[in-house]
N, C-alpha and C positions, 0 to 999 in steps of 0.2 A: 728283777727276777723273785724277790722274795714275795713281792706283792703278788706275782702269778700265782706261786707256790701256795700260798696262804688263801688265795681264792680256790684253788683246787682243794686245799684241805678242808676247807669251809663247805666247798659243794658234797663233798665226801661225808663230812658230819651230818649232813642234812639227810643222808641215807645208810644208816647203821649198817644194814647187810652189805653193802657194797665194801664199808671200810673193814669190817670183821673179815669179810672173804677176803679182801686186800692183804691184811694182816697176816691170816695163816696161809696165804699163798706165799708171801714172804719169809716165814717161818720154812714152809716146805721148800722153796729154794734154796734156803739157807743147808737144810736137811741134805739137798741133793749135792751141794758144793761139798760139803762135809765127807758124803761117802765118795764123791769123786776124788777128793784129795786121799783118801783112806787106799784108795788105789793106786796111787803111785808114791806114798810115803807109808812107811811102816808103822811110824808113831804121829799121826796126823794131830793137829790140835782138835779139841773135840768143840770149843765154845767161840773161836773166833769169827766164826762165818755167820754164828747166830745174833750176834751185838748189832750188825746194822740191820737185821730183819726186826729186831725190838725196837731200835731208833725208830724205823719205818712205820710200824706199827703204832707207836706212840704218837708220831706225826698226824699219820692217817685218821685213826680210830681214836685218839685221846688216852687219858690213863687207863681206862678199861681195857681198851685194844692192846695197850702197851703190857699190861698185868698178863692179858692172856697169851700173848706172843711169848713171854716170859715163861709162864708156865707150861707153854706147849713146846719150847724149847727144850726145858729141863726134862720134860716127859720123854722127849726124842732121843735127846743122849742119853738117859738113864737107858733106855730101851734097846738103843740101836749100837751105841759107840764106846760103853764101858766094859771093861773086862770083868771076867767073873771072879769067883773068891778064890781060885786057883792059885791066882797070883795076890797073895794077901797084902803085900807092901803097895803093890800097883793098885790093888781095888781100892785101898784105903785113901790113898794118894787123889784117885779119881774122884773119890766121892766127897773128899774135902774141898777141890776144886768144882766139884757140881754146886755144892752150897754158896762158895763165893761167888761164883757164876749167877746163881739167882740172886745174892744180895746184889750184885752189880747189874743186874740186869734192872731189878727194882728202881737202883738211885739212876739208872739210863733213863726210863721210863718216867720219874721224876723231873730231872732235867729235860727231856725232850717237852714233856707237858708245858713247862716253863717258857721253852722257847717257842713251842705252838702258839703259846697265849701272846705272846710278844709280837709274832710274826702277823697274828691276825690282826691285832690291835693297832700296827703298823700299817697294815693293808687298809684298814679303815680310814685312819688318820690320811694318807695318800690318795684314797679315792675321795674323801671328802675336800681334800686342797684341790685335787684336780678338778672338783665341779667347780669349788670356787673360784679358782685360776680362769676357768672359762665362761664363767658368769661375769666375773668382776668387770667394773667399769674402768678401773686403773688397770693399764698396762704393766705386765710386770715382766722383766727378762733378766738372764743370767748370762754374762759375757766371760769367755777367758780372752787372755792378751795372746797376741801373735807377735813373736819376737825375732828379729834376724839380727844377730852380731849382738845379742844382749839388749838392744832395743826395742821398745814396742813399736811397731808398724800397722798394726791393725788390731780388730777385736773380732772373734767368732761367738756368735750366739748358739749357746747350748741349751737354753730354754728359752721357750715365748711363748706366753700364754694368748688366750684368743684376741683380747683387746689389742695386745701388742701386734699380732699379726695384721690388724684390719690397719694398722698405720704404716703398712708395706705398701710402696709404690705401686700404681696399678698393673697388672699382668705380670708381676714377679714372683707371684707365691709367697710361702709363709717365711720366717725369720730362722727358725732353728737350723743350725749346720751352717750357715752363711756368714760371710764376712761383712762388715759394716761398708767397707770401701766398694765391695761389689754390688750391694743393695743402693748405696748412696754416693756414685762415683764423683759427685760435685763437692761446692764447698762446704754443704751441710754433712758430708761424710768426715770430711777432713775435722771439722768442728766438734764432730761426736767422738772422735778418736782423742782429740785435744782432752777433751772434758772429762772423758773416761779414763785417761791416763792419770791425769790430775786427782781424780776421785780415788785411783787404785793405790797413787801415794801418800793421799791426805790421812790415810789412818782413821777416818771417822765418816760418818754420813754427811750430806750436804742437803740443800733444800733450795733449788734457784729455778728460775723460768729462763729457758732457751728458746732460739728462734730456730726454725727448720723449716724448709721448704719441699715439701713434697708434693709431687705432680704438678709442680709449676705455680702451686700456692703456699703463701707464707702462713706457716702456721706456728703457734707458741705453746709451747708445753709447759707444764707445772711439773720438775722432774727433781727426784731423792736417788742418790747413789750410794752405795754401803759397800765398801770394801770386803771383798771375801781371801780365803787363803791363798788363791791364785787366781782370781776373778773378782768381777763386779757384779754385783744385784743393783737392778734400776727399776725403780716404779716411776711412770709419768701418767700425765692426764693430759687432752688437749683442752687448753684454757682460753682459745681464742674467742670462742663466743662470747667467753665471760670479759675478755680483756675489751673487746667491742663495747659489751654494754656497760662496763666500766667508765670506757671512754667518752661513751653517748651519755653518761650520768654526769660526767665531770663536765662535758660543755653545756649539759642541760644546766647543771647548778652554776657554772660560770655566768651562764647568761641571765638567770635567775638573780645572781648578787649584783650583775652588770647593772641590770635593770632596776632591781631594789634599792642599789646605791643612788642611782638617779632620781629614784622618786622622792618627792616632799615630805613623805609621811615616812614614821620611824616604824621599822619594819623589824619581826625577830622570828627565829627559829627554834625549834626544840626537840628534842629527841624523843624515843618513846615515853621516857620516865620524865620525872618534873625536874629540868634542868635544861639551860638555854646552851644553844651550838652555836648561832650566829647571831650578830645585829650588822643592821646596814649603817651606812656612813651618817644618815638624819640622825638615828641613834646615838652613835657616838659623838658626833657634833653636839646634839643638846646635853648628854651628860657630860661631856669632855673626860670621859674615861677613856684607856685603851681597851680593845677587844678583850684580851685575856683577863681582865678585871672584872669583866660582865658576864663571861661565860659561866656555866653551872648556876648556881644562885648568887653571884655576886651582884647582880643586877640588883637583887633585892634591897642592899646596902644604899640605894639612893630612894626607895619608897618611901613616904612619909608613916611614921609609926600607927598612927592612928588607921591607915589603910592596909598595913601589910597584913595582920593576919586575916582580914576579910578578904584580900586579894588572892591569900595562899589558898584558904577554904574553896573559894570558886575555881582556883585551877584543880585542885585536888577533884573536886566534883566533874571538872569537865574531862580530865584524863580518865577516869573512872568510866564516866557514862560516853566519851568520843562525841561530847555535843558541843556546837558552837558557844562560844563564850562573848559575852559583850559588856563590859564593866568599864567604870571610869574611877582614877585613882590618881594620886599626887606623887610626881616625880621630881626629885631635886636635879635641876639643870646646872651648866657648868657654872653659873655665877652664883650657885647655893640657895637659888630661890626654889620652892615647890610650885610645879604647875600642874596643873589639871590636864590628863590625858584620857581621851576617849579611846578605848581599845575594843577592837572585835578579832577574835582568834577562831581559826577553824582547824579541825583536826587534818592532817595529810594521811594518805595511805598511798602504799605502793601500788604495782600493777598486778600483785596478787593479792590485794585486798588486807594486806597487812597493817596495821598501824604504826606509822613512823613519825609520830609528833605532833605536834602544832606549828602553824605560821601565823604570826599576828600583825596586826597594822595598828600604829596609833596616831590619834591627831591631838594637837594641842589645841583644848577647848576653855582654855582661862576665860580668855576675853568673853566665849558666848555665855559661861557661867556666871562669870561678873555682869554681862548683861542681864541673864536670866534672874539674878539675885536683885539687881537694880530694878528690873519689870516687877518682881513680886512686891519689893518696898513700894515701888510707885503704885501697883495695883492697890495696895493694903489702904495708901493715903486716898487713893481715887475711892474706894469701896467705903473709907470710913467719911468721905465727902459727899458720897451719895447717900450712904444712911443718913445723913444731916438734910438732905434737901427734902422740900414740902411735897415735891411731883412724884408720881408712880413712873420707876423708870423700868427698863427693859433692854434686853440685849438678844438680837437673832443671828444664826448663821448665815453665810451667803444664801442658802436655799430657803430662806425664811424661816426656817425652825426656830421657834422661841426657846432659849438654853437658860434663860436668866431672868427672874422677876425680882424687883428691889424689895426689902421688907416693908416699906410702905404700900406696895402693891398687896400682899399678904395681908397686911393690918386693914386695908381699907375693903378688900372683898372677903375676908374672913376664909379664904379657902387657900389651902397649903400650894407651895409653888409648883410641887410635881403634878398636880392635878391640872394646873394652867399651861403646862409647858406644849412644847408642838403647836398645836391649833387650839389647844384646851382654852387659851385665854379669850376665844370669842364667845366662849359660853358667858364670860362675864358682861358682853356687851348687849345691850337694849335688841329684842328682836327685829325691831324695826330698822335700825341702825347696823344689823350684824352684815346684810348683803352688800352695800355700797363700803362698809369698813374692808370687807375681805377683796372687793375688786379693788379697791383701792391700792390695799397692800401688795396685790399682784402685779398692779401695775407699776407701783416702784420697784419691785423685785426684777420686773423685765425691764426697767430702765426707761419706761414710758414717760413716767409722772412722778412727781415727788410726792411722798405720803404726808400730806398736811390737811387733817379731817377733824370734823368735831364729830362726838357719838356721846351715848348716855352708858356709864358703869353702873351695876348693880353694887351697892353698899353692902356691908355685911349685916345692916339690919333691914335689907329688903328695898330701901330706897334709891331711886336713880337720881345721878346726878351727872351734869354734863362735863366734859372734858375735851382739851383741843389737844388731838395726838400729832407728834410730829417724829420723823426719822432722818437720822442722816447716815450714809455708807462712810465708812472706813476704807480707804481705798490706797492699793500697792504702788508704787512707782510707776507703774505701766499702767494704771488707770483702772485695773480689776479692782473688784468689791473684795474687802477681806471680812468685813462683818458690818452689821447694822446697831445702832444704838438710837433708843427712841425714848420719848417722855411724854406724859399726860398729865395736863395740868387742869386743875378743876376749876372751870370758868361757869359754872350754874351761875353766880350772880351777875356774870359778865351777858350771859344768855338771857336772863331774865330782863335785865337792863336794856339789851339789845331789842327784846322783844314789845317791850312798853315803847322804844325809842321807834320801833316800826310801826306800832300801832299808831302814835302821834302823826309820824310821816305819813301815813295812809290819808291822814285828812287833809295833807296839804295839796296843793294843786297838782296837775299832770306834768306842768313843765318841770317843778321843781323835782317831780319824781323821774320825769325822763333825765334831768341833770345828774341826780343822784346814781342812774344806771349808767350815763354816759362816763362819769366819774370813775365807777367800780369796773367799767370796761377798760377805762386809760390806766387805773391801777394794773389789772391782770396784764394789758397790754405792755407795762413796765416791766414788770416782773418777767415777762416773756423774754423780752427784748435782754435783760442782763443775763438771762439764762441761754440764750442764744444771739451771742454778739455778733458772730460773722452771719448769720440770716435777717438780723436786724439792720447791718450795715447793708444787706444785698438789697433789701426791700426799699429802704431809705434813697438808695441810689437809683434803683428804677423809679420808683416814683418820682423823683426829682426830675429825672431824665423826660418821663412820660408827660409830666405836667407841663414842661416846657413846650413840648410838642403840641400837647392838646390846647395849649392857650393859643399858640400858632393856628392851629386847626378849626377850633370852636371860633377864636376870634374873628378868623376871616370868614369863616360862613356866615357869621353872624353878621358883620359888616356887607357881606353880598347880599344878604337879605332886606337889609336896610334900603340899599339903592342897586337892585339888580339893574338898573337899566343903564347904568355906566359901564359900557364894555369894556373899556380898557383898564378901570378900576377892579371889575370881577375878575378880568384875566391876571392881573396881576396877584391879586389875593388869592385866587385859584391857583395859581403857581406856586405862591408862598405855602399854600395848605398841602397842596402836592408834594413839595420837598420837604415838609417835615412830617407826612406821611412816610416818605421813603426812609428817613432819619429814623423813623419808628421802626421800620423794618429791617435796616441795619443793626438797628439795638437789639432788636429781636432775635437776628441772626448771630448777633456776640453772646447774648445770653444763652442760647443753644449750643452754640460751640463750647460756651464754658460747662454746661452741662453735659456735653458730650450726645448730644440729641440732634444736631442740625443735621439736616439732609444734603448729603455730600454727592456729586459725580463723580465718584473716582476712575481715574484711567493711568494707565502707564505712561510716565513721562520721564524726558530726561533732564534731570533737576540742573546739571549745568548750564544746558540751553536754555531752561527756563528762567534761570537766575540773569542770563547774560540777556534774556529778551526785557526781562523787567528793569535792565539797567537804567534806561532814559528815565523812566518813572522815579526809580528811586534818586537818581541826581536830582531832579526837581525837589524831592522831597528833603534832601539834607541842606539845600541851600549853598550860594556859592562859598562862602568862608570854610567849609569843611571839605577836607580832602577824603574822597572815598576812594577805595581800590578792591577790586574783583580777584581773588586768588582761585580759580576754580581748574580741578584736576580733569584733564580730558576725559578720562576713564571713570568719571566717579560713579557711574551706574544709574538705573532707574529705578522709579518709587511709583508706587500706586495710591495716587491720592489725587483730589479736587484741585486742579491748576489754580483755578481763581482763588479758592481760600489760602493756598499756599502764599500766592503773591501778595494776599493781603497781610497774613503772617510776618512774611519777609518786610514790608512795609512797615509793620507794626514796630518790629525790631530795629529796624532802621532809624524811623523817625524818633523811637527814644534814646538811641546811640547818639543822634545828631543833638535831642534836648540836652543831652549829657555834658557833650563836649563843648557847646555853647558856641560863639562866633568863630572861635578857632581849635581845630584840633582834628582827629582823623578817625576815618570809621573804614572796618576792613570787612568785607564779606568772603568768607572762605566755606569751599565745597570740597571735601574727602572721603575717601572710602574708610571705614572702621572694621575691624572684626573686633569685636567685644566679646571679652570674657563674663560668663555667670556672676552678677553682682557687681561688673565695674560700672556699671550705671543703674540708678537706682529705678525699681519700674518695669525693667524690660529684660529678656533672657539673653543667652548667648547668640551671636550669630554676626553677619554681615551686616553693616547700616551705612547710612550716608549721612555723615556730620556736616550740618551747616550752621556755621558760626558767626556771629557778628560782634566785631570787638571794636571798643571806643578807647579813647583816650582820657575818659573823663574823671570825675572825682572817686568813682567806685560807690561798691555798696557794703553796708555793714552787714554783720551775720544775721541781726534782728531784721533788716529790710528785707536782704535774701530770702528769710523764713517766711515771709507775708507777700511777696513779691507776687505769688499766683491769685492772692486773694481777690474777689472782684471788689471794684471801687476802692482799693487801696492804691493811693498815689503818693509820690513824695514832691511831686510838683505843685505850682500854686494854683489856688483857686480859679478855676476857668481854664485853667492849660490844659487840662486832661480829666477823662470820666474814670482812669482805671480800671476799664475793662481790657485794654490791649493785650497786657501778658495772660490776662485769663482766657481772653480769645483763644490766644494762642497756644496755650497750655491744653484747652478743650480739644482744638481741631489736631494737635500732635497726636494727643492720647486717642482720639477716636481712629487716627491712621494706624494705631499700633505701635507708636513710637515715645519718646519721652523728651523732656525739656530740662536741660542741665545750667545751672548759673555759677561761672568761677569770677570772683570779685572780692577785692578787700579795699578798704578806704585808701584813698591817693593812687592805687594801682590800675584805675579804670577798670572795665567790665565786660565780660565775653558771655553771652548767652548761646547756647549751641543746641540745636534741633537733632536729634536721633532719630530717623526714619528708616524703616526695613528695606532692603534691597528687594527688590520686586524681580520675579522670575519673568523673562521674557524679554520682548524688543519694545523701545518706547513707541507709542504711537505717532505717525506723521501729523504734522502740525496741519490743522484743518483749515481751509480756506474761510475768509471772513464773510458771511453770507450778504447779498444785497439787502438794503434796506427794503421793506415790503413796501409795495403799493397800493393804494386803492383797490379792492377788489371788488368782483361784482355780486351782487346779492346771493344771499343765500338761501335756498328753499328747504333746508332740512327740518325735518319735525325732532326734535331733541326732548329727551325726557331728563330734566333736570331735577336731581336730589340733593335737598340742601336743608338742615334742620333750622338754620338760622334764618328768621323771617325776613331781615334787613338786607343778608346778604343774598338769599333767594330772590328777593326783588330787584337788587341792584343788577344780579346777573342775568334774570329773566328778560330785563329791560335792554341790556347790552345785545343779548342773543338776537331780541326782537329788532334791534335797529340793524344788525346784520341781515335779516330778511328770514331768521328761523321762524317756525311754529313752535312753541314752547308748550310742554305739559310739566307743570311742577309738583313736586311730592317732598312732604317734611321729612320722611325719614324712610328706610330700605325697605321695610316691609310693604309699606304702600306703592312702592317701585316695582318691587317684585309681583306685587298681585297683579297689577297692569300687565307685565309681562306674561305671568301665567294665564291672563285672560286672552293672550293673544294678540294684544296691541301692536301695532306695529311701529319702530322708531328708527329713525337713520343713525342716531348718536344718542349715548346716553352720558351725561356729564354728571359725575356724583362726589359729593364731599366724602373725605375717606372717615372722620370720626363723628360719628352720630348717635343719639341715643336710641333706645327699643332693644338693645342685645344684638344688634349687626352692624357690623362696619360697610364702609364704602369697599373696602378689599372683598369682604366676604360676599357682598352684593355682584361685584363684577365677576365674580368666580361662579356664583350662581347663572347670572345672566349668560356667561361665556359657555356655561354647559348647556344652557337651553339654546343658544344661538351665537355658534363660534364666529359668526361673520357680523355681531353686532359691533360697530365701531365703539371704543368706550376710552374716555378721558376721565382722570382724576383730579380733585384738587385738595389741598389741605394747606394748613396755617401752620401746625403742628401734629405729625402721626404720632409722635413717641414711641410707644412699646409696639404699636401697630408694626414697625418697620423693622422693630428689635435693632441690630446695629445699623448705624447712620450709613453705611455702605451698602446695606443690604439692596436688592433689586426687585422690583414688583413688574409684572407682565404687560403693565400699561402705561401711557404716557401719565405724568404727574406734573400739574400746573400749581404752582406755589403761590400762596396767598400771603400778601396782598397782591393782586394784578391789575394791571392796566387794560382798558379796551383793546388796544392794539395787541397786547400779548395773549388775550384769550382769542382775538380773531385768529391770531397767525396758528394758536395750538388747534383751534377747530378745524380752520381750513387745513392743515395739516394731516389730521387723523383722517378726516373725509377723504383726502386724495389719497391716503395711503389704502383706505377700504376700497379705493375705486381701482387703485392698482392690482389687488390683491383678488 
């Protein structure tokens, strides 16, 4: 009420004319009241009606209006209501009363003015308070208790600000004037009544978090209740989101601490100021101290005194600049030893970007620093040794960049080391030697040749002297080059002596010269053999076997030429030579299998059926004293491979197993389907495979033997018992089929060799019926274009074709043959080698010929197509006759191709 009146008064003050008019109107109304009273009373009071008018005027128009109303009232009373002088005593009394009225009116104006100002200030405060409460984020309510028989049964809201009204359950309006249990009839209302009752009787404010259910949702309120005379004032705020955020933060921190405690490194956290707030279990285990002892700056007690000041300065700079820290210092461990730690600390920020402190991780690097110190000491000793050597020493990075030249080099050349770093050292090399040296160094970096060259280096006085330069690579455990070290030794006198010797040797005979050259070649071959041990063994094995074969062939042919009339002897020697040639063919196929370049004829076959069909052959191979058993799963699956090559590989494994068990033992062949995981078997990926294993009860193999088992010509058998190519052939064949070979063995436990072949999609091809042996055919009258670069092979092939009745036109290369085709010559068949010189292969010639004449029959021959076919399993569009071939094989292929052409 007072606020409303104060508002009206302030409004009137803003319009003085209205205020003064209202004041005079009040005085006039008071005069009318006095006049009316005089009509009913003989001696009506003159001043009583004017006091309210003066009070009203002072409240409405302020002190000036009050004074004006007082003066107006005095004037009206003087003029209208005082007796004349005829009644002297009454006249004097009324004049005294009028003076007292004037004084009393002035006091009334003064009191009214003070009251008016107080009301206006209260109105402003009340208005501001109302604005604050309307816009406040915190809810504020005042409640009065509802009692029944003296007991509090409910509370009524007598005031609620806007924030409090927003907590009212949906569609229930505001809170003022309503009871708690009416708004919250559930357990929430009962909890509120109990809590408010306790706060009313507590005598002081509280500050708690309370749970409330509003519109079916759980809410948490931070509430403070203050008891009043007969009520309770309560402020509260919804802190549900804050509690959820704090819970998430606690879970995140717990997870971080759990992970950090499981980490092998030492981890700590700090607040925004320089002081630790947490250490993980690794830190506490290292220091042997409790967490409480390490918090704050307690951790610094374990830092080595020589490192503490430096460490604190780095921390202070990091905290000021919010930058990542990297520092090494010594910290005392639980055994009292100071260990070196390598620490990395990064600043941490919250979601708002506020700096919250640092998170650091430490690693014990004492052993590394000890090793580095030992390395520096070793380097110092090596440098002293290097400085004492007469050679010119240098060192290069992995990429060949020269970054070190010894003092001897600088003293010899007279050039500062900085000018010769990188490729600058080549400036000291004689211009005639510079390009060869550069090429030799590039080859050494590429790994294709060793750096061992002779060249001339300019001395500081301009003289050129000969040096022998050599370099060696320092390699990591995996073979990767880590660094290059080299030396240059002065061999000027040796070169001069060698030149004199060469001049003397030039006068010797040609035989001696050839002997010296042969010796040099032998020395080079020996050095190459030492560097390439495996290749040398392969070359030796091949040479040994082929020399044996060539001995039979050459010796047999030589004996035939001496006595060609002895038909029986010629036949016997020819058959021996032919047998040796076939053995050479098999050896070539074995080598191609090892190199994964043999030409395969893959088809989808049922491996269980194929192994079962090969059982009679395998039984004959193992001998009568060896027990052989086959354990084949019926649904093992099919694979895409060359059946003949697979049978040969299986036979190789069984023969090896039989040799291992000797006269008595057991060999087991198993076939089963396996689902392999990635990395389970080296060299192949995950997926379904057919696993064919050959297990023996022999003496087993050592790890060293297993490691070399697939090397060509490596064998543990006696001399003459084996070539060492069996497992190498198996390895090459299975790898070519996309599979892998694994050996499981240990000394005294026997051995198991397992072939893993990928399962092929589709069904196995039906077993083809064996063809009838070819009989003598009628003579052919075909015109054949023969393309063969080897003159001897061309002559033999031309003779074979002529014996078949063919007319042959021969060309030594593909371009000559293509020229004949372009010229329009007609041929019934083109027989071409695949690998030929001149830039065009037989396959490319066949493609060009087929493009010109799609009906021209084409037959290709090859001894080794190599990369012409790419993968050995690839197919070409024309039949291929593999060299070496016999006359009957050539005749059969020519007749088949011509017959197929006639059918089409």
